[in-house]
Every structure is written in C-alpha cells, then in structure tokens.
N, C-alpha and C positions, 0 to 999 in steps of 0.2 A: 044358281048363285055361286060364284067362285068362293073358295075358302078364304077366310081372312088371313093375311100374312101377319105373323106375330112380330112383336118388336125385336125378339131375339133373332128371328130369321132375317129380318131387315138388316140388323147389325152384322150378321154373318155375310149376307149378300154383298154389302158395301164395305167389307173389312179392308180391302186393298186401298180404297179411297181414304179410309180413316188412318191406316198405317202410314201412308205416304200422302199427306195432305198437300204437299207442294211438289208436283211432279217435275218442274223445271230444275229443282235443286238436285234431283237424282242424276243429272247430267254433269254436275260439277265434280271436279277431282277432290280427293281428300288430302289435306295437308299431312305430310309426314312429320311426326314429332319425336323428339328425343328427350329422355329424362335428364340429360346433361343441361338442358335449357332451364334456367332458374324460374321461368314463368310457367312451367308445366306442373300441374298438380299431380300427385301420386296417391292412389288409394290402394289398400291391401285387402285381399280376399282371405277367407278362412284357411284355405289350403296353404297359403303362404305363411300364415301365422303358425301353423302346425309343423311346418317343415324343419325348424330348428331341432325338433326332437329326433330327426333322422340324420342330420349332418354330423360330420366328425368333430371331435374335440378340437378346439382352437379356431374353428371357423365362426363361432358365435360372436367373437369380438369384431370380426370384419363386418358382420351383419349389424351389430350394435353401432359401429362407427357410421355406417350408411344411414341408418334410421335417425341417429342423433343429428347428423348433418341436415337431413331433409326436414326434421322437426324444427330445427333452429331457423331454417329458411321459411317456415310457416307454409309448407306445401305438401305435408304428409297428412293423410286423412284415413280414418278407420270407421266404416259404416257400422252403426250400432248392431245391426243384425249379425255382422261378421264376428264381433267380439262375443256375442251371445252363443253363436255356433262354436266358436273356439272354446268357450267355457264348458260347453256340453261334451266336447270331444277330447279335451286335453288329458283327462285322467286315464282314458283308454291308452293314450300314447305312453304314459308313465307306467301303467301296469304291463304293457307289452315289453318295455325296457326291463322291468323287474323280472318278468318271466324269462326273457332271454338270458339275463345274468344267472338266474337260478338254474337254467338248463346248462349253461357253461360250467357252473360250479359242480353240478352233479356228475358231469362227465369227466372231471379231473379227479379220478380216484387214486388212492395211494398204490404204488407198485407192489405187486405180490411178492411173497418170499421166494427165494431161490430153492429149487429142488435139492434135497439133501444129498442125492447121488452125485452131485457135481462138486461136492466139498473138496475132493482131492485134486480137482483140475486146477492147474496153475492160475488161470484167469479168474477163478472163483472169487478171490478176495477183492480184486479190482471191480468185478461186476457187483459184488455185494455192497462195496463202498459207494459205487456210483448209484446203485439202487437207493441207498439210504439218502444220498444227497438229492436225488430226484424226488424222493418221497417228501423230504423236508421242503424243497422248493415248491412242490405242488401244494403242500399244506399252507405255506405262506401265501401262495397265490389264491387259493380258495378262501382262506381267512380274509384276505383283502377284499375279495368279491363279496363275501358275507358282510363285511363292514360297509361296503358301498350300498348293498341292499338295505341294511338297517337304517342308514342315513336317508335313503330315498323314502322309506316307509314313514319317516318322521316329517316329511314335507307336508305342509298344510297351506297350499296356495303360495308357497314361497320357493319353488324350484328356480334354478338359474334363468330359465326362459321367462317365467312369470315376473321375476324381479326386473329383468330388462324391460319387459313390456310396461310394467307398472311405472317405472321411472321415465320412460320415453313416450309411450303411446297414450296414456290417459288423457292428456290435453288434446289429442288429435281425434277423439271419438266424435262422430257426427250423429246426433240423435234426431230421429224423425218425430214429428208430432203425431201421436197415435191415440187420440181420445176416441170415444165411441163412434162419433160421426165420421172421423177419419178412417176408422177400421171398416165401417160399412162401405164407404166410398172406395177404399182400396180393394175390398173383397169383390165388389161389383166389377171393378176394372180387371181384377185378376181373373174372374170367371170368363169375362169376354176374351181376354188375351189367351187364356188357356184353351178355350173352345176354338179360337181362330188360329192357334199355334203361332202367336206373336211372341218372339223371343224377348227376354230369356225365361227359363223355368219350366216350360211346358214338357220338356223331356224328362222332368222329375215328377211327373204326375202320379207315379206309383208310390212315391214316398209318403210317409205318414202326414206330412204337412202339405201334400198335393203339389209340391214344388214351389210354393209361394215364397220360400226363402230367397231364391235367386231374384225373384221379382222385387222383394223388399230391398235387397241390396241395390238393385238397379234403380229403384226409385230414389234411393239415397244418393246415388251417383248423379242422377238428373238434378237433384236438389243442389248438389255442389256446383254443377255446371251453370244452373240458373243464377245462383248467388254470386259466383266469382267471374263468370264469363271468361273462362280460361280453358286451354287444352287440358285433357285428362288422360293419364296412363293408369290403367287398372291392372295391378299385378295379381295374376290368377293362374292357377294350373288348369282351368277349365279347357276342355277340348271338344265338348259335346256340340251336336249340330244346332242347338238353340243358342249357341254363342258364336260358332264359326261355320263358314262354308268349308266343307272338308274334302280331302282327296287322299286316298290310300290310308284311311284311318287317322289322318292328321288334320288339325285345324290350319287352314291356309289364310282365309280372309275373315275378318270380323263380319258378322251378319249385317247386311245393308240396313236392315230395320234399326239396329242399334246405333249405327253411325248417323243415320238420318235423324233419329229421335234425339240423340245427344246434341247434334248440331242445332236443331231447333230450340232445345232447352237452353243452350249456352250462347245463343246469338251468333252462330256460325263457326264455333270452335270444333276441334277434332278430338276423336276418341281413339285410344290405342289399347289393345289387350296384349299383355306381355307376360313373360315368365319372370320369376324371381332372379334366375341366373342372368337374364338379359339386363335387368335393372342393375345388378352388381357389376356387370361388365361395363355398362355405360357410366357407372360411378367410379370406374378405374380401380376396382378391387383386383387383387393379384389373380392371374390367369388360373393357377392350380386350384384356388378356392372356387372360382367361378365354375370350373369344370366339375369339381366334386359336387357342388350344389346342383348343377345341371343334371348329373347322374341321379342324385337323390330325388330331385324334383320330378324327373320323368318317371321314376319308379313309383314314387309315393302318390302321384296325381293321375296315374293312368290305370284304369281298369281294363285289363286285356280280356275281352270277351272270348277271343279265340282259345285262350288258355282256361279261363275260369269255368267256361261252360262245358268242358270236357273232363272235369275231375269228379270222380265219385268220392264218397266219404272214406271207404276203406279204413285203414288204420293210420294213413298219413294225415297230418294236420297241416293244411295249407296256411302259411303265415304271411306270405308276401307274394305279390305279383308285380311285374313291371316290364319295361322295355327300355333299350338304350342303344346308342350307336356311338362309336368313337374311332379315332384315328389310331390304328394299331402300329403305326410307325413311330409313335411317341411313347414315352414312359416304359421303354423296353417291352412294348406290346401288352402291358398289364393294365387292367381296369378292375376297380372294386365295385361290387354291386351288393344290394341288400341293405344298405344303410348301416347304422351302428349296431343294430340288433342281430342281423343275419349277414355276417361278413363273408363274402366270397371274393377271392382274388383270382381272376381269370387271365390267362396269357395267350395271345395270338401272334401269328406271324404270317407273312405273305405266302400264299400258295399260287394262285393265278387270279384272273378276273372272274373265275367261276368257283374258286375253292379257297379255303382258309385253313391254316394249321392251328390246333389248340393243344396246349401243353399242360401236363401235371407238374413238372418240375419248375421251380422258381415261383411257386404259388403257395397258398395255404390249403391245398387240396390233398387229401389222403388217397382219393380214388377218382378216376375219370374214365368214362367209356363213351363210345358212340352207340346210339340206339339203332338197332337193326330193324328192317321192315317188318319182320315177323313178331316184333315186340309191341306193335301198335295196339293200344287199347288194354294192355296188360298192366297189372299192378306189380311192380318189381322193387327190390332192394338190391344192394350190392352183393348180398349173399348169393343171388342168382346170376350175377354178371361177372364177366372178366373185366376188371377195372384197374389193372396195374401198369398198363402201357404208359409211356411218358408222353406220347404225341399221337393225335388222330387228325385226319384230313376230312374236312366237312364242306359240303356244298349248300347252296340255298335250299331250304326246306329240310335239311338234315337236323336231327336232334341229338343232344348230348346230355349226359347225366354226370354230375359231379358231387362229391361229398367232401365237406371241409373237415378240419380237425376237431370241430365241435360236434360232428356227427350229423349236421344238417345236410339236406339234399337239395340240389338245384337241378331242375330240368329246363334246358334251354333249346330254342329253335332258331336257327340262322335264317334271317329274313332279308339280308342284303349284304353284298360284298362289292367293294370298289378297289381298283388297283391303279395307282398313278403311273405305272410303267406301261399300262395298256389303254391309255386314253382318258382315264378319270382324272379329276383335278386333285384328288387326294386318296390315300389309302383309308379304307373304312370297312368296318364290320358292324352289322346291326343284328340284334337278336331280341326275342321276347323270352321271358323266363318266369318260372314259379319256384318258390322255396318252401320246403316242407320240413317240419321238425319231427315228423314221425319216421318210423323205420322203413316205410314204403312210400312210393309215389306212383301215380297212375300215368302211363305214357299217353301223350296226346295223339289222337288219331289225325293223320294228315288229311 
C-alpha cells in the first residue's frame, strides 16, 4: 500500500500553481511607474526611516519637504510593522552617534608643552603662542562636542528625526488587523511561504522572528493595493534575493512572484521597488543632496559579505561596512563615505580604463597606503605601514588603507573602473569598504 501523501507535501508539490494561479498574466508586460505621478502610492520601509540618522546636516529639511508634500497628497503610507521595527532600532542609531562624538572628543587632546631646550631659539615664542591658541581652540571644540553629547543624552523620543516623523507620518500609518484568528491564519501562510521559498522574507529565516517581519510588511502592502487599486512604489534598501532577481551582487528586477501577487491584489496595478535617493530625484530634490543620500543609503543598507566574512575580532572594532560608486570627474574627484559618524573624504583621478589614482592631499586623511599582496590576511595598523605618500595607483581588485584625522581606519577594495576617454559612457570608480575604530584592521584575503 502506497504511503499516504500529507497535506503539507501536497502543498509543496503544487506550490508553483498556488504562487502563479493565472499563468496567462505572466506573459503581460509590467507598467513602468514614476513617483512624480500623483496617482502612485508610496510606502516606506524601515531602512528608509533609519537613513536620516546617517545623512549630513541640512539634508533633513529636503526629506521633510518631500514627505510633507506626499502626505498632503494623501499618497504616503507607513506599514505598522515598519514603524515597530524603526522603534526597536532607532536608539542604536543614536548611541552610535554619541559614541562617534565621544571618540572624536577623546582624540582632540591639548597640545603638549614645548621642550625647555628650545627656549633660546628665535621661533620659540611664536611656536609657544601658536601652541596656546591651538590648545584653546581644541578646548572650545571639545567643549562644544561635549555639549552636543549632553543634549543628545537628554532626548526622550524627541530627537529631530522623531519630531519630523511625529508631525508628518502619524496619519500615514496603516495598521493590520491582528486578532488571535488573524495571527493563526498569517502564521499558517507564513510557514507555507517560508517552506516553499515564496518571497519575501524567507532569506531572513535565521533571524529571531524567522523572517516574518518582511512577510507582514508585504501583507500590509497587499492590503493597500486591494483597498486603493493603485500603483505602488515601495521605498526600501532591500537587495536580497527574496525581493530581487540579482546579478553581480545587485538587485536588478523585482521578483516576479511579488509583481504578480500585487497585480492580483490591486486589480491589475504595478509594483515598483525603489531606493530613497530615487524617490528624492523624482521629486526634484537638488542633485547634490540626492547624491549624498545615495551614498549614505548604499552604505547603510548593504551588508558586504565579501568584507564582513573575512574579518577576525583582533583589536579592531568594525563599525561600518558599505559599497559605493561615483563619477570621479565630478566634485574634484572627491567622495565622502561613512555617513555622519565615520567621515572619510576620498579623492580619485583618472588613470586608465584599468587603473585609478587615489590621493591623500585635498582630503581629511592623515595617512594612505596601498595594500601589498604579502599583507593579505594580516592584522595591521599604520605603525607597520608606509603611509605618507600623496598618491597611489590602483587597479581592480587592489586594496587601500586610509586613516582620517579622527584616527579611524578605512580598508577599501576597488571593484570597478570606467574611463569615458576609452569607450565608457562616464568616468566611474566603484569600491567596497569597511571602517574600524580600533588601532588595527585585518586585511581582506582576495
């Protein structure tokens, strides 16, 4: 007698039929949507809400203007799970900022006394006077940082980002019905989706919540589509394979399962997954602000497995990981990475279609060096390296180590080079990086 097939096995065997119940619809094109269209709904993800803690001063107003406009047009929405996740993570952002300020203050020590043997040298008085002025300026600077820290420690859910969100986003929160029966039904569906790897969320199965967070956000987005029957743009930093079809580590196309499910829920409307900087660009925010938000977003929302998997504990403390790309023919070849807490200004110029020059001068770097092949896998600080040259030439795959004036270390790896004089559409350098606040950093093995 044949073994009886369980209900669970049957569900798995026919998962594809359940995921795509209308096969003919899979042959239809997906409408391209723009957030400039006043009929397009916009929903925010957790990483987008947390990003203002990373962007530079002055850009918060531009973000506020965009959110206010969208809220007044009644097309901005915030899934309830998103605001709960934001509440759980925001304090960590604030404590990271405080720690960065404390590190900066501790490194600005008063200048030491001049050696007595120099007292008869003609320049001694000028040097002593300058030393005193520098010491006074440093004290004023560190006192101001201390005052900032004191004010931040007084915040009780009323920091500038929270104030903005409280005034604008409260009416936009979409709450799902979650009584006991709803939870049972959702849990049953989540178990099936997770077991059959139906996006989104199954890539987060190792998380404490088993990845159900993304699923609950998704259900809220489907609820919006069903209620309003409109196109939806979801502003998120997600790049995982349970949201996107990926190529070379980047999300290219939203998963077909998501597009089809939203189309069915919304009566034929389209879904778009987009970054915050794309939203700002389409809302006509100034290009420099868009570019800065793009850099912060790519860094804050990208876990670089290539980097993070190759770092031992050592004495270096890894605080930040990210990746970026930019046109080095703009802004005098300079780009700022690391956000407001770990600020590095890097400067590049054209080498060839296979190389790029990186400079120490014209930046906030005290030291810069190229990593040699025999350093792979070693834990190093600048005490062991020659790091005083003003320029180095790097190729794809080469690594460089930089130290800023705050004593933080950045280890970068060149991943792409473009040259508009040799057939490319524009000049571009791409690199991944990690930032450490410890005295040492471990070199990535290629």
